C-alpha positions, 0 to 999 in steps of 0.5 A, a space after each residue: 493542730 495543737 498538742 497540749 498536756 492539759 486542755 486547761 492550758 489552751 488559749 481562747 479562739 484557737 479554732 484548730 484540732 487539739 491533741 491533749 493528754 486530758 481525760 475526756 470528761 465533760 469538764 475537759 470537753 467544755 473547756 476545749 469547746 470554750 477555747 474554740 477547738 474544731 476537733 479534739 482527741 482526749 485520753 479515755 481515762 479507762 472509762 470508769 465510773 458512768 463512763 465518765 472518761 469519755 462522756 465529753 464526746 456525746 456532749 461535744 456532739 451537741 455542738 458539732 465538734 468532733 472528738 475522739 479518745 485514745 486508750 489509757 492503756 495505749 498512751 500516757 495520760 497527761 502527755 499529748 506528745 505520747 497521745 499522738 505517738 502511741 495512742 489508738 482510738 477507742 471511742 468516737 462521737 458522731 461528728 468525728 465518725 462523719 469525718 472517717 474517724 473510727 475505733 482502732 485507728 492510730 491517733 496520728 491517722 485520726 488526726 489527719 482526718 479530724 484536721 478537716 473539721 471547721 469551726 462551729 460557732 454554737 454557744 457553749 453552755 457555761 461550766 457549773 460551779 467547779 469549786 466547793 468548800 465541804 469542811 470548814 476545818 482546819 484544815 479546810 477541805 475543797 473539792 475542785 473538778 480540775 487541779 488547775 483551779 488549785 491556787 495559793 489559798 489552798 496551801 495548807 488545806 486538803 484539795 480533792 480533785 476530779 483530775 487524773 493523777 498523771 504528771 503533765 508531760 511527765 514533769 514533776 513540777 506540774 504535780 500540784 501548784 501550791 503546797 497543800 496539806 494533802 491532795 486526792 486525784 482520780 487514777 484514770 484506770 492507772 493506764 500504761 506505765 501506771 501514768 495515772 498515779 504519777 503525781 504521787 511520787 512527785 508529791 512525796 518529794 514535797 512531803 505532801 500527803 497524795 492518793 488517788 481514788 479508783 476510776 471505777 468508784 468515782 467519776 473523773 472530771 467531778 471533784 464532788 464525786 471524788 469526795 463522796 464516792 472515791 475509794 482510794 486505790 494508790 498511796 504515796 509514802 507520805 500517806 502511809 506514814 500517817 496510816 492512810 491505806 488503799 481501800 479508804 473512803 475519802 471522807 475517812 482519808 480526810 479525817 486521817 489527814 486532819 488528825 495527823 497534820 503535825 505529825 505528817 509535817 514532822 515525818 516529811 521533815 524526818 525523811 528529808 523531803 525538800 519542801 516545794 
């Protein structure tokens, strides 16, 4: 088996069981299938709006790929080791059920069963476009289904992602791979150890405005839903200093960030946060 904190880190043609800290939404499921996973255990991200946190399981059934989720309240999202060590299965697809995997098993017990899965060579449907410019700016506002799509060109802009707000493997350096002006994530139901909002404090240290939206307000794995539907559930200190508050809708948040952009930078410097 392969343990990986995010399915976006998988290489292609793996043909083995994957234990991941990723949510179980369709975007993550498609990435896992494209890379050749024979079976996958995800985090259910609390289910959330439209049960998006485990919607990928039914999608993988269409490819005869076994899949299950562990409870977000049993293992830290974004942490594959913790998924295997503490996770308890909350959802399984029909393909996994046929291998004996059932709700209530530990992730370790489920993994032993799912290792029997064999490669399926069905054509994997292509991912739809996952990155959109929704405001020209300045600053530009981009929606992205996964934070893995953030690049150097996003520096100084607002990135609104469908990704969970957990730190991959608990590493602060994995919070965001560019110095965006602001970032929005999904709180994945908060989860055990409040793992679903772990990126916020890490981005405070870099003076980056960061918030999560409630998983019940927006579909995890869907950046456009984050932008259109998301209601802020947690904020970091850098956000508070520019008047961002829990309960705001994301377009309102973007207005506040754009209006306070010079002040946000000044506040970060005054608080002596090192720039990443």
